[in-house]
C-alpha positions in Angstrom: -33.1 101.1 -47.5 -34.5 99.8 -44.2 -31.6 97.4 -43.7 -29.2 98.7 -41.0 -26.1 97.1 -42.2 -25.3 97.4 -46.0 -22.5 94.8 -45.9 -24.8 92.3 -44.3 -27.3 92.9 -47.1 -24.7 92.3 -49.7 -23.5 89.1 -48.1 -27.0 87.9 -47.7 -27.7 88.6 -51.4 -24.7 86.4 -52.4 -25.8 83.6 -50.1 -29.3 83.6 -51.4 -28.5 84.3 -55.1 -31.3 82.0 -56.2 -33.8 84.4 -54.8 -32.8 87.1 -57.3 -30.8 90.3 -57.0 -31.6 92.7 -54.2 -33.0 95.9 -55.6 -30.6 98.9 -55.8 -30.8 101.3 -53.0 -31.5 104.9 -53.9 -32.0 107.8 -51.5 -35.7 108.3 -50.9 -36.8 105.0 -52.6 -39.2 102.9 -50.7 -39.5 99.1 -50.8 -42.7 97.3 -50.8 -43.9 95.8 -47.4 -43.7 92.3 -48.9 -40.0 92.7 -50.1 -39.0 94.4 -46.9 -40.4 91.5 -44.8 -38.8 88.8 -47.0 -35.4 90.4 -46.9 -35.6 91.0 -43.2 -36.5 87.4 -42.4 -33.5 86.1 -44.4 -31.2 88.5 -42.7 -32.5 87.7 -39.3 -31.9 84.0 -39.8 -28.3 84.7 -40.9 -27.7 87.1 -38.0 -28.9 84.4 -35.6 -26.3 82.0 -37.0 -23.5 84.5 -36.8 -24.5 86.1 -33.5 -26.8 83.6 -31.6 -29.1 84.9 -28.9 -27.6 84.4 -25.4 -29.0 81.4 -23.6 -31.6 82.1 -20.9 -30.1 82.2 -17.4 -31.0 79.1 -15.4 -33.7 79.7 -12.8 -32.3 79.5 -9.3 -33.9 77.3 -6.7 -34.5 79.9 -4.0 -35.9 77.4 -1.6 -33.8 77.2 1.6 -31.8 74.0 1.8 -31.6 71.9 5.0 -28.3 71.3 6.8 -27.1 67.7 6.6 -25.0 65.6 9.0 -21.9 66.7 7.0 -22.5 70.3 8.2 -22.5 69.4 11.9 -19.3 69.8 13.8 -19.1 67.2 16.6 -16.5 67.7 19.4 -14.3 64.6 19.5 -12.2 65.4 22.5 -14.5 65.3 25.5 -14.1 65.3 29.3 -16.4 63.7 31.7 -17.8 66.7 33.8 -18.8 64.5 36.7 -15.3 63.0 37.0 -13.8 66.5 36.7 -16.0 67.8 39.6 -14.9 64.8 41.7 -11.3 65.5 40.9 -11.5 69.2 41.8 -13.3 68.4 45.1 -10.6 65.9 46.0 -7.9 68.4 45.1 -9.6 71.0 47.3 -9.8 68.6 50.2 -6.1 67.9 50.0 -4.9 71.5 49.6 -7.3 73.0 52.2 -6.3 70.3 54.7 -2.7 71.1 54.1 -3.0 74.9 54.4 -5.1 74.6 57.7 -2.6 72.1 59.1 0.3 74.4 58.4 -1.6 77.4 59.8 -2.4 75.8 63.2 0.7 73.7 63.5 2.7 76.2 65.6 -0.4 76.9 67.8 -0.9 73.3 68.8 2.3 71.3 68.6 4.3 71.6 71.9 1.5 73.3 73.8 -0.2 70.0 74.9 0.8 66.4 75.2 -1.2 65.3 72.1 1.6 66.0 69.7 0.5 66.2 66.1 -3.0 64.7 66.6 -4.6 68.0 67.5 -3.6 69.9 64.3 -4.3 66.9 62.1 -7.7 66.4 63.6 -8.4 70.2 63.3 -7.2 70.4 59.7 -9.2 67.3 58.6 -12.4 68.6 60.3 -11.9 72.1 58.8 -11.3 70.9 55.3 -14.3 68.6 55.3 -16.5 71.5 56.5 -15.2 73.8 53.9 -15.7 71.3 51.0 -19.1 70.4 52.3 -20.1 74.1 52.3 -18.9 74.5 48.7 -20.7 71.3 47.7 -24.0 72.4 49.3 -23.8 75.9 47.6 -23.3 74.2 44.1 -19.8 75.8 43.7 -18.7 72.7 41.8 -21.3 72.9 39.1 -19.2 75.2 36.9 -22.0 76.0 34.5 -21.1 77.5 31.1 -23.3 80.6 31.7 -21.9 81.4 35.2 -19.6 84.4 35.3 -16.3 84.6 37.3 -17.8 87.2 39.7 -20.9 85.1 40.3 -18.8 82.0 40.9 -16.4 83.7 43.2 -19.2 85.2 45.2 -20.7 81.7 45.8 -17.3 80.4 46.9 -16.7 83.3 49.3 -20.2 83.0 50.9 -19.8 79.2 51.3 -16.2 79.6 52.7 -17.0 82.2 55.3 -20.1 80.2 56.4 -17.8 77.1 56.7 -15.3 79.1 58.8 -18.1 80.1 61.2 -19.3 76.5 61.5 -15.8 75.3 62.1 -15.1 77.8 64.9 -18.5 77.1 66.5 -17.8 73.3 66.6 -14.3 74.0 68.1 -15.9 76.3 70.7 -18.4 73.7 71.6 -15.9 70.8 71.8 -13.4 73.2 73.4 -10.2 71.1 73.6 -7.7 71.6 76.4 -5.7 74.2 74.3 -8.4 75.9 72.3 -6.8 78.7 70.3 -9.5 80.5 68.4 -7.0 83.0 66.9 -4.9 80.2 65.4 -8.0 78.5 63.9 -9.3 81.9 62.5 -5.9 82.6 60.8 -5.8 79.1 59.3 -9.4 79.4 58.2 -8.7 82.8 56.5 -5.7 81.2 54.8 -8.0 78.4 53.5 -10.5 81.0 52.2 -7.7 82.9 50.3 -6.4 79.6 48.8 -9.9 78.6 47.7 -10.4 82.0 46.0 -7.2 81.6 44.0 -8.0 77.9 43.1 -11.5 78.6 42.0 -10.6 81.6 39.9 -8.1 79.3 38.1 -10.7 76.5 37.9 -13.3 78.8 36.4 -11.0 80.2 33.8 -9.8 76.8 32.5 -13.3 75.2 32.6 -14.8 78.2 30.7 -12.2 77.5 27.9 -13.3 73.9 27.9 -16.9 74.9 27.7 -16.2 77.2 24.7 -14.5 74.3 22.9 -17.5 72.1 23.6 -15.4 69.6 25.6 -17.5 69.6 28.8 -21.2 70.0 27.8 -22.8 66.6 27.0 -23.4 66.3 23.2 -27.1 65.7 22.6 -29.2 64.9 19.5 -33.0 64.7 19.6 -35.4 62.5 17.8 -38.6 64.4 17.0 -39.1 68.1 16.1 -41.7 68.6 18.8 -42.9 71.1 21.4 -40.9 69.2 24.0 -37.7 69.6 21.9 -38.5 73.4 21.6 -38.9 73.8 25.3 -35.7 72.0 26.2 -33.8 74.0 23.6 -35.2 77.3 24.9 -34.2 76.5 28.5 -30.8 75.3 27.4 -30.1 78.6 25.7 -30.1 80.3 29.1 -27.8 77.8 30.9 -25.8 76.2 28.0 -25.5 73.0 30.1 -26.1 70.8 27.1 -24.5 70.9 23.6 -27.6 70.2 21.5 -26.3 69.6 18.0 -29.2 68.5 15.8 -32.7 67.1 15.5 -33.7 64.0 13.5 -37.3 63.4 12.4 -38.7 60.9 10.0 -41.5 63.3 9.0 -39.1 65.7 7.2 -41.7 67.2 4.9 -43.6 68.6 7.9 -40.5 69.4 10.1 -39.1 73.0 10.3 -35.6 73.7 9.1 -34.5 74.5 12.7 -35.9 75.0 16.2 -34.3 78.1 17.8 -31.1 77.6 15.8 -30.8 73.8 16.3 -31.1 72.3 12.8 -33.4 69.5 11.7 -31.0 67.5 9.5 -32.4 64.1 8.6 -34.2 60.9 9.5 -33.3 58.1 11.9 -31.6 56.3 9.0 -29.3 59.4 8.5 -28.5 59.2 12.3 -27.5 55.6 11.9 -25.1 56.4 9.0 -23.6 59.5 10.6 -19.8 59.4 11.1 -20.2 61.7 14.2 -22.6 59.3 16.0 -19.8 57.6 18.2 -19.2 61.0 19.8 -22.8 61.7 20.8 -23.3 61.3 24.6 -27.1 60.9 24.6 -30.0 60.5 22.1 -33.2 62.0 23.5 -36.5 60.9 22.1 -38.8 64.0 22.5 -42.2 62.7 21.3 -45.3 63.4 23.4 -47.4 60.8 25.1 -50.0 60.8 22.4 -47.4 59.5 19.9 -46.5 56.4 22.0 -46.5 54.1 19.0 -44.2 56.4 17.1 -42.0 56.9 20.2 -41.6 53.1 20.6 -40.7 52.8 17.0 -38.0 55.4 17.4 -36.7 53.6 20.5 -36.7 50.2 18.8 -34.7 51.6 15.9 -31.9 53.2 18.0 -31.8 51.2 21.2 -29.2 48.8 19.8 -26.8 51.7 19.4 -24.1 51.9 22.2 -25.1 55.6 22.8 -27.2 56.4 25.9 -30.8 56.8 25.0 -33.5 58.5 26.9 -37.0 59.7 26.2 -39.1 62.5 27.6 -41.7 61.2 30.1 -45.3 62.4 29.8 -45.1 64.7 32.9 -42.8 67.0 30.9 -45.8 68.3 28.9 -47.4 69.8 32.0 -44.3 71.1 33.9 -43.5 74.8 34.1 -39.8 75.1 33.2 -39.4 78.8 33.0 -37.2 78.9 36.1 -35.9 75.4 36.1 -32.4 74.3 35.1 -31.9 72.0 32.2 -30.1 69.6 34.5 -33.2 69.5 36.8 -35.4 69.0 33.7 -33.2 66.0 32.8 -33.6 64.5 36.3 -37.4 65.0 36.4 -38.5 64.5 32.9 -36.1 62.2 31.1 -35.9 58.4 31.6 -33.0 56.3 30.4 -33.9 53.2 28.5 -30.4 51.8 28.0 -28.9 52.1 31.5 -27.5 55.0 33.5 -23.9 56.2 33.2 -21.5 55.6 36.1 -20.9 58.3 38.7 -18.1 60.8 38.4 -16.3 59.1 41.4 -16.3 55.8 39.6 -15.1 57.3 36.4 -12.3 59.3 38.0 -11.0 56.5 40.2 -11.0 54.0 37.3 -9.1 56.4 35.2 -6.6 57.1 38.0 -6.1 53.4 38.4 -5.6 52.9 34.7 -3.0 55.7 34.5 -1.1 54.6 37.6 -0.9 50.9 36.9 -0.2 51.2 33.1 2.5 53.9 33.6 4.2 51.9 36.3 4.0 48.6 34.3 5.5 50.3 31.2 8.4 51.8 33.1 9.2 48.7 35.1 8.5 46.3 32.2 10.5 48.2 29.6 13.4 45.7 29.5 11.0 42.8 29.1 9.1 44.6 26.3 12.3 45.4 24.5 13.5 41.8 24.7 10.2 40.5 23.3 10.3 43.0 20.5 13.9 41.9 19.6 13.1 38.2 19.6 10.1 38.8 17.3 12.3 40.7 14.8 14.8 37.9 14.9 12.2 35.2 14.5 10.5 36.4 11.3 10.7 39.4 9.0 8.4 42.4 9.8 7.8 44.9 12.5 7.6 43.9 16.2 4.3 45.7 16.8 1.0 45.0 15.0 -1.7 47.7 14.8 -5.3 46.7 14.1 -8.4 49.0 14.0 -10.9 48.0 16.6 -14.2 49.3 18.1 -14.0 51.1 21.3 -16.3 53.2 23.5 -19.5 54.2 21.6 -18.2 52.4 18.5 -15.2 54.8 18.1 -12.5 53.2 16.0 -8.9 53.2 17.3 -5.7 51.3 16.6 -4.9 48.6 19.2 -1.2 47.7 19.7 -0.1 44.1 20.0 3.2 42.3 19.6 3.1 40.7 16.2 2.5 36.9 16.5 1.8 36.0 12.9 3.7 36.2 9.7 3.8 39.7 8.4 2.5 38.7 4.9 -0.5 37.0 6.5 -1.8 40.0 8.5 -5.5 40.0 8.9 -6.6 43.5 9.8 -10.3 42.7 9.7 -10.1 39.3 11.5 -12.0 37.7 8.7 -10.3 34.4 9.5 -10.1 33.8 13.3 -7.3 31.8 14.8 -7.6 28.0 15.2 -5.5 25.4 16.8 -2.3 24.9 14.8 -2.8 28.0 12.7 -0.1 28.1 10.1 0.0 31.9 10.2 1.3 32.0 13.8 5.1 32.2 14.1 7.2 30.2 16.5 7.6 33.0 19.1 4.0 33.9 18.3 2.7 30.6 19.8 4.4 31.4 23.0 3.4 35.0 23.4 -0.2 34.3 22.5 -0.4 31.4 24.9 0.9 33.5 27.8 -0.9 36.7 26.5 2.4 38.6 26.4 1.3 39.8 23.0 -1.3 42.0 24.7 1.3 44.0 26.8 1.6 46.9 24.3 -2.0 47.6 24.9 -0.8 49.4 28.1 0.0 52.2 25.7 -3.7 52.3 24.6 -4.7 52.4 28.3 -2.4 55.3 29.0 -3.8 57.2 26.0 -7.3 56.7 27.3 -8.5 54.5 24.4 -8.8 51.4 26.6 -9.0 50.5 30.3 -7.3 47.8 32.2 -10.7 46.1 32.7 -13.6 46.0 30.3 -15.0 44.1 27.3 -12.2 43.0 25.0 -12.1 45.2 21.8 -13.1 43.3 18.7 -11.6 44.0 15.2 -13.7 46.3 12.9 -15.6 44.0 10.6 -14.7 40.8 12.6 -16.6 37.8 11.1 -18.0 34.7 12.7 -19.3 31.9 10.5 -19.0 34.1 7.5 -21.1 37.0 9.0 -20.1 40.1 10.8 -20.3 39.3 14.5 -22.5 42.3 15.2 -25.2 40.7 13.0 -25.5 37.6 15.1 -26.6 39.1 18.5 -29.0 42.1 18.8 -27.3 43.4 22.0 -23.8 43.3 20.5 -23.4 47.1 20.5 -24.2 47.3 24.2 -20.7 46.0 25.0 -19.4 49.3 23.6 -21.0 51.4 26.4 -17.7 51.5 28.3 -14.1 51.6 27.2 -12.7 48.2 26.1 -10.2 46.5 28.5 -7.1 44.4 28.4 -9.0 41.8 30.5 -12.5 41.5 31.6 -15.3 39.5 33.2 -15.7 37.4 30.1 -12.1 36.5 29.9 -11.9 35.1 33.5 -15.1 33.2 32.9 -13.7 31.2 29.9 -14.7 33.4 27.0 -11.3 34.1 25.6 -9.7 34.0 22.2 -11.6 33.7 18.9 -15.4 33.4 18.5 -16.2 30.5 16.2 -20.0 30.5 16.1 -23.1 32.5 17.1 -23.3 30.9 20.5 -19.8 32.0 21.3 -20.7 35.6 20.4 -23.9 35.5 22.5 -22.0 34.2 25.5 -19.3 36.9 25.2 -21.9 39.6 24.9 -23.9 38.3 27.9 -20.8 38.4 30.1 -19.7 41.8 28.9 -23.1 43.3 29.5 -23.2 41.7 33.0 -19.8 43.4 33.7 -21.1 46.8 32.5 -24.2 46.7 34.7 -22.2 45.7 37.9 -18.9 47.5 37.3 -17.1 49.1 40.2 -13.5 49.7 41.1 -13.2 46.9 43.7 -14.6 44.4 41.1 -12.1 45.6 38.6 -9.3 44.8 41.1 -10.8 41.4 41.7 -10.9 40.7 37.9 -7.2 41.8 37.5 -6.1 39.5 40.3 -8.0 36.6 38.8 -6.7 37.2 35.3 -3.1 35.8 35.5 -3.9 32.4 37.2 -6.9 31.9 34.9 -4.9 32.6 31.7 -1.9 30.4 32.8 -4.3 27.6 33.6 -6.2 27.7 30.3 -5.5 24.7 28.1 -8.6 24.7 26.0 -8.9 28.0 24.2 -6.9 28.7 21.1 -5.1 32.0 21.3 
């Protein structure tokens, strides 16, 4: 019998009894081709029910998938490199001045009638010459690709050159008690100090570079030849942290350019959660695509991020030996304003830390008394936290003394305060009128989320006339180009408290942008001095 399984044949015969009995099987007996085929088909059908054929394996899509914004890791804790360089230069000036003064003190004091003036003058002159030598030799650039030995070699050459210049000047001036051996010993002490300091600087800054905390974070618009050339040059110096490329022509764009992924369109950029931590958006379209370039700029220029585009001369420059930083200076043009200098940033931060820390320590009894009165006045916590937009649209929690009933908390500021607002408590009326409710924001200043002076932070989703305030003024996001402040140019010019209509929003934005364009440390001091009398004399704005 041609059937391999006799039991299956018998079972099939019982299931298909109507077809007649299956012929007996005898050794050597052959079945006709017709019967053999009929029996086989019935058995095959049954076998298919009992042991179904395995399903065909799904065909894998072997096409390489693009990375998305979710795959990009954006450094969120960043340090301003320009401000850091300014701080290190200032520290070097102080320490070198001190070591030189100590080194030549005994050689000058008591030898002539000038007292301490001779060593002080010599130490100040020497320290300035040493720091000038380091500055000219680019010893404060601290590039990510610079090795310790290379950096220390630069420091030593600049320091010995500065020592020679210093001694030469002293020899030319030749004071009454010129002691070249004392000056030489003090200078060698300064060189040894600088070697130790810069070895420490290089080690710590290298760690920050590895974490991505120092290199400016960059994204590019346009997967173009210009983008490729910048990425290639940056691979040598690692001065920029180029995270991704966006291009509306995704069908024609490559998956990556030398390891930098092309991850989406301009719309994807707008919706990216990591956008607030991007330092600069660079439009890299060639001159022949001027219309497309302008379209890109128009779509992103309302973002608070710095935006620049590659100028046409870039296409003809030879960048093989040029630094990326030089390329940026020659070939990029900002279209949304230039960032402040490292000196401004460092001094502003030092002022913020010094004043806020002092105020918190000296004002601790007053802050504690206000908190106690708030707790006694109405149930609920003394402090109120509300999410607000900060620098580059980053969201943070601002601290305030609670001035409203706890059950009427309005985290999104959907209903702005009006005169006689029933939500405000008794003590709340007083602390809002005197702006005492803002004092806990000194904690935000100390944490670096705010500054003493800057545009006031608005609540996330704040509404004016039933619409989000950001929808009423095109330039609204530009007020987020700097850290928000406890007080600002707008506040001392009458734009305080809630914004009740589009005109109020436009005026606030105009004053904030004016401050950003003109900001400097002395102007900040002027605004702080004007704040208190202006607030106490305000009888019109509901706060």
